[in-house]
C-alpha positions as CSV (number, residue, x, y, z in Angstrom):
1,M,124.3,105.9,120.1
2,S,120.8,106.1,121.6
3,T,118.4,103.3,121.0
4,P,115.4,104.4,118.8
5,P,111.9,103.8,120.1
6,K,110.4,100.5,118.9
7,H,107.4,100.4,116.7
8,S,105.3,97.7,115.1
9,W,106.6,96.7,111.6
10,S,105.1,95.2,108.5
11,V,107.7,94.0,106.0
12,F,106.8,92.2,102.8
13,I,109.3,90.2,100.7
14,F,108.6,90.2,96.9
15,A,109.9,87.1,95.2
16,Y,109.9,85.6,91.7
17,N,112.0,82.5,91.1
18,E,114.3,83.1,94.1
19,E,114.4,79.6,95.6
20,K,118.1,79.9,96.5
21,T,117.9,83.1,98.5
22,V,114.4,83.6,99.9
23,H,114.8,81.5,103.0
24,E,118.1,83.2,103.9
25,V,116.5,86.6,103.4
26,I,113.5,85.7,105.6
27,T,115.8,84.4,108.4
28,E,117.9,87.5,108.5
29,L,114.9,89.7,108.3
30,V,113.2,88.0,111.3
31,E,116.4,88.3,113.3
32,V,116.7,92.1,112.6
33,L,113.0,92.8,113.3
34,R,113.2,91.0,116.6
35,D,115.7,93.6,117.6
36,I,114.2,96.8,116.2
37,A,110.4,96.2,116.5
38,N,108.0,95.6,119.4
39,D,105.7,93.7,117.1
40,F,106.1,92.6,113.5
41,E,104.7,90.6,110.6
42,V,106.5,89.4,107.5
43,T,104.6,88.6,104.3
44,V,106.3,86.7,101.5
45,I,104.6,87.4,98.2
46,D,105.5,84.8,95.6
47,D,104.6,86.3,92.3
48,G,103.9,83.1,90.3
49,S,107.3,81.5,90.7
50,T,108.0,78.4,88.6
51,D,110.8,77.1,90.7
52,G,110.9,76.1,94.4
53,T,110.5,79.6,95.8
54,A,107.1,78.8,97.5
55,Q,108.5,75.6,99.0
56,A,111.5,77.4,100.5
57,A,109.3,80.2,101.8
58,Q,106.9,77.6,103.3
59,Q,109.8,76.2,105.3
60,A,110.3,79.6,106.9
61,V,106.6,79.9,107.6
62,A,106.8,76.7,109.6
63,Q,109.9,78.0,111.4
64,F,108.8,81.5,112.3
65,P,105.2,82.3,113.5
66,E,105.5,85.9,112.3
67,V,105.9,84.9,108.7
68,R,103.1,84.1,106.1
69,L,103.1,83.3,102.5
70,V,100.9,84.8,99.8
71,R,101.0,83.3,96.3
72,H,100.0,84.8,92.9
73,P,98.8,81.9,90.7
74,V,100.6,83.5,87.8
75,N,103.3,86.1,87.4
76,L,101.6,89.5,87.7
77,G,104.7,91.7,87.7
78,I,106.5,93.8,90.3
79,G,104.0,96.6,90.3
80,K,101.0,94.4,91.3
81,T,103.3,92.7,93.9
82,L,104.3,95.9,95.5
83,A,100.7,97.1,95.6
84,D,99.6,93.9,97.3
85,G,102.5,94.2,99.7
86,Y,101.4,97.7,100.8
87,R,97.7,96.7,100.9
88,L,98.4,93.7,103.1
89,S,100.6,95.5,105.6
90,T,98.8,96.5,108.9
91,K,101.5,97.8,111.2
92,E,102.9,101.3,112.1
93,I,106.0,101.0,109.9
94,V,105.9,99.5,106.4
95,C,108.7,98.3,104.1
96,G,109.2,96.0,101.2
97,V,112.4,94.1,100.4
98,P,113.5,91.8,97.6
99,A,114.0,88.1,98.0
100,D,117.2,88.0,95.9
101,G,119.6,89.2,98.6
102,E,120.5,92.5,96.8
103,F,119.4,94.6,99.7
104,A,121.4,94.4,103.0
105,I,118.7,93.7,105.6
106,Q,120.9,95.0,108.4
107,C,120.4,98.5,106.9
108,L,116.9,98.4,108.4
109,R,118.6,99.1,111.8
110,D,119.8,102.5,110.4
111,G,116.3,103.1,108.9
112,A,114.7,102.6,112.3
113,R,116.9,105.2,113.8
114,A,116.3,107.6,111.0
115,L,112.5,107.4,111.6
116,E,113.0,109.5,114.7
117,Q,113.5,112.4,112.4
118,A,111.6,111.4,109.3
119,D,108.3,110.0,108.0
120,L,109.9,108.2,105.1
121,V,113.3,106.7,104.6
122,C,114.7,106.2,101.1
123,F,117.7,104.0,100.6
124,Y,120.0,104.4,97.6
125,R,122.3,101.7,96.2
126,E,126.1,102.2,96.8
127,G,128.3,100.4,94.2
128,H,125.3,99.6,92.0
129,R,126.6,97.6,89.0
130,G,123.4,95.9,87.9
131,P,122.2,95.3,84.3
132,W,122.6,98.2,82.0
133,V,118.9,98.3,81.4
134,R,118.1,98.9,85.0
135,R,120.9,101.6,85.3
136,F,119.6,103.4,82.2
137,L,116.0,103.4,83.5
138,T,117.1,104.6,86.9
139,R,119.0,107.5,85.5
140,S,116.4,108.6,83.0
141,H,113.6,108.3,85.4
142,R,115.6,110.3,87.9
143,V,115.7,113.2,85.4
144,L,112.0,113.1,84.8
145,N,111.3,112.9,88.5
146,R,113.4,116.0,89.2
147,L,112.0,118.1,86.3
148,F,108.3,117.3,86.7
149,L,107.7,116.1,90.2
150,G,110.4,117.9,92.2
151,L,111.7,114.6,93.5
152,K,115.4,114.8,94.2
153,V,115.6,111.3,95.6
154,R,118.6,109.4,94.2
155,D,117.1,106.0,93.9
156,V,113.3,106.1,93.5
157,N,113.0,102.4,92.7
158,W,115.0,101.1,95.7
159,I,114.0,100.2,99.2
160,K,111.8,102.6,101.3
161,I,110.4,102.6,104.8
162,Y,107.0,104.4,105.3
163,K,105.2,105.5,108.3
164,R,101.6,104.3,108.2
165,W,100.0,107.7,107.8
166,I,101.5,108.1,104.3
167,L,100.0,104.9,103.0
168,D,96.7,105.8,104.5
169,A,96.7,109.3,103.0
170,V,98.0,108.6,99.5
171,P,95.7,107.1,96.8
172,V,97.7,104.9,94.5
173,R,96.5,104.1,91.0
174,S,99.6,102.5,89.5
175,R,100.1,98.7,89.1
176,S,103.6,99.1,87.7
177,P,106.8,99.9,89.6
178,L,105.6,103.5,89.3
179,I,103.8,102.9,92.5
180,E,106.9,104.1,94.3
181,T,107.1,107.3,92.4
182,E,103.4,108.0,93.2
183,L,103.9,107.4,96.9
184,L,106.9,109.6,97.0
185,A,105.5,112.5,95.1
186,Q,102.2,112.5,97.0
187,A,104.0,112.1,100.3
188,L,106.2,115.1,99.5
189,R,103.2,117.1,98.6
190,R,101.6,116.3,102.0
191,G,104.7,117.5,103.8
192,A,106.4,114.2,104.6
193,R,109.9,114.4,106.0
194,I,112.2,112.3,103.8
195,V,115.7,111.0,104.7
196,E,118.0,109.2,102.3
197,L,120.4,106.5,103.5
198,P,123.0,104.5,101.6
199,S,122.8,100.7,101.4
200,P,125.6,98.5,100.0
201,F,124.4,96.8,96.8
202,S,125.1,93.1,96.3
203,L,124.4,91.8,92.8
204,R,122.0,88.9,93.1
205,R,123.7,85.5,93.7
206,Q,121.6,83.7,91.1
207,R,119.8,84.9,88.0
208,G,116.2,84.5,89.0
209,G,113.7,87.3,88.7
210,A,112.2,88.6,85.6
211,G,115.3,88.6,83.4
212,L,116.2,91.0,80.6
213,T,113.0,90.7,78.6
214,G,110.8,91.2,81.7
215,T,112.9,94.2,82.7
216,L,112.5,95.8,79.3
217,I,108.8,95.2,79.3
218,N,108.4,96.6,82.8
219,G,110.7,99.5,81.8
220,V,108.6,100.6,78.8
221,K,105.4,100.3,80.7
222,M,106.8,102.2,83.7
223,T,108.2,105.0,81.5
224,T,104.9,105.5,79.8
225,E,103.1,105.6,83.1
226,L,105.6,108.0,84.5
227,L,105.1,110.5,81.7
228,L,101.3,110.3,82.2
229,F,101.6,110.6,85.9
230,C,103.9,113.7,85.6
231,V,101.2,115.4,83.5
232,R,98.4,114.4,85.9
233,F,100.5,115.4,89.0
234,R,101.6,118.8,87.6
235,W,98.4,119.9,85.8
236,G,95.6,117.6,87.1
237,D,93.6,117.7,90.2
238,K,95.5,118.8,93.3
239,H,95.0,117.0,96.6
240,E,95.0,119.0,99.8
241,P,97.8,118.0,102.2
242,A,96.7,115.5,104.7
243,R,98.9,116.9,107.5
């Protein structure tokens, strides 16, 4: 198998109460990026954790010069965290991954190869057996995305790899997890080539994160925003393709 050309990568890690896994995720990520990138930066975004997440991440910062830590003073939610991650990324290729270990970091190797033929790589979870709330939201949003946005991506709210031009071209308004839907819909409108790849799903090894209540709150907010965005995207102002 041919070796893909190397690019510069920005990868951000979003973390909320993941003290038991964040250092391991950072370590594996740095190892992979040293193989697939010619230059890279890793930004850990601690979204107001109340456990030892920041301390564990700081150990990695001291260990790896490519890693930095950004902290939210309070929990602002996954949408604001994702928006900050994309905003702070400066390299040619951009990706965000969770600190909980549910995403197999090694899949980024396949993603790097896929970028030879694509502008955007969308991973989908194989063997996903997460909480019923997440599964319900994923399936219902998938239907809305297909009907109103023409998005046939299997797992809109999972890991993606973007080429820089997409983030530069797409204005994003959302501060909820809908940010991913906005990016995908606008990228597709601008002619982005999308490739989907499977990633084995590993249920988090500790119950950190936002929990059931946080997931429900985020889910209601995201569904409302999704419906409004569908209306705006279909019948609002059209943006001319950037490419």
